[in-house]
C-alpha positions in Angstrom: 78.0 31.8 95.2 80.7 32.3 97.7 83.7 34.5 97.7 86.0 34.3 94.7 88.9 32.0 95.3 92.3 31.6 93.8 95.0 29.0 94.0 98.3 29.7 95.7 101.7 28.5 94.3 101.1 25.0 95.8 97.7 24.7 94.1 95.8 25.2 97.4 92.6 27.2 97.4 92.9 30.6 99.0 90.2 33.0 100.2 90.3 36.8 100.3 90.1 37.9 104.0 88.9 41.3 105.2 91.8 43.4 106.6 91.4 44.5 110.2 92.4 48.0 111.2 92.1 49.3 114.7 91.0 52.9 114.9 93.5 55.4 116.3 92.7 57.9 119.0 92.6 60.5 116.3 90.0 58.5 114.4 87.8 58.4 117.6 88.2 62.1 118.2 87.3 63.0 114.6 84.2 60.7 114.6 83.0 62.3 117.9 83.8 65.8 116.6 81.5 65.2 113.6 78.4 65.1 116.0 79.5 67.0 119.1 78.3 70.5 119.7 81.5 71.8 121.3 85.1 71.1 122.2 84.0 70.3 125.8 81.5 67.8 124.5 84.2 66.1 122.4 86.5 65.9 125.4 83.8 64.6 127.7 82.6 62.0 125.2 86.1 60.7 124.3 87.0 60.6 128.1 83.8 58.6 128.8 84.5 56.2 125.9 88.0 55.5 127.3 87.0 55.4 131.0 84.0 53.1 130.4 86.2 50.7 128.4 84.2 51.1 125.2 87.4 52.3 123.7 90.6 50.6 124.7 93.9 52.3 124.3 97.0 50.3 123.4 100.7 50.9 123.3 102.1 53.4 125.8 98.6 54.6 126.7 97.2 51.1 127.5 95.2 51.2 130.7 95.2 55.0 130.9 92.1 56.9 132.0 91.1 60.5 131.5 90.1 63.2 134.0 88.0 65.9 132.3 87.4 67.8 135.4 90.9 69.5 135.1 89.9 70.9 131.7 86.5 72.1 133.0 88.2 74.1 135.7 90.5 75.9 133.2 87.7 76.5 130.7 85.4 78.3 133.2 
């Protein structure tokens, strides 16, 4: 009992494929903010995710890193 199939206009069998969607930076920030205790924790966690390579930025931000120490100085 596999996936349902259909035939295309040439009579060839087609399969439904899962769509892929890469999360945006906003998606990452919102997910972290759901479990973080403070704005500083959100910033530190998102920066760590980016700097460690667990989250990769694309487009104009590709290869960028984040320095949270600058925000820690102004928040104190």
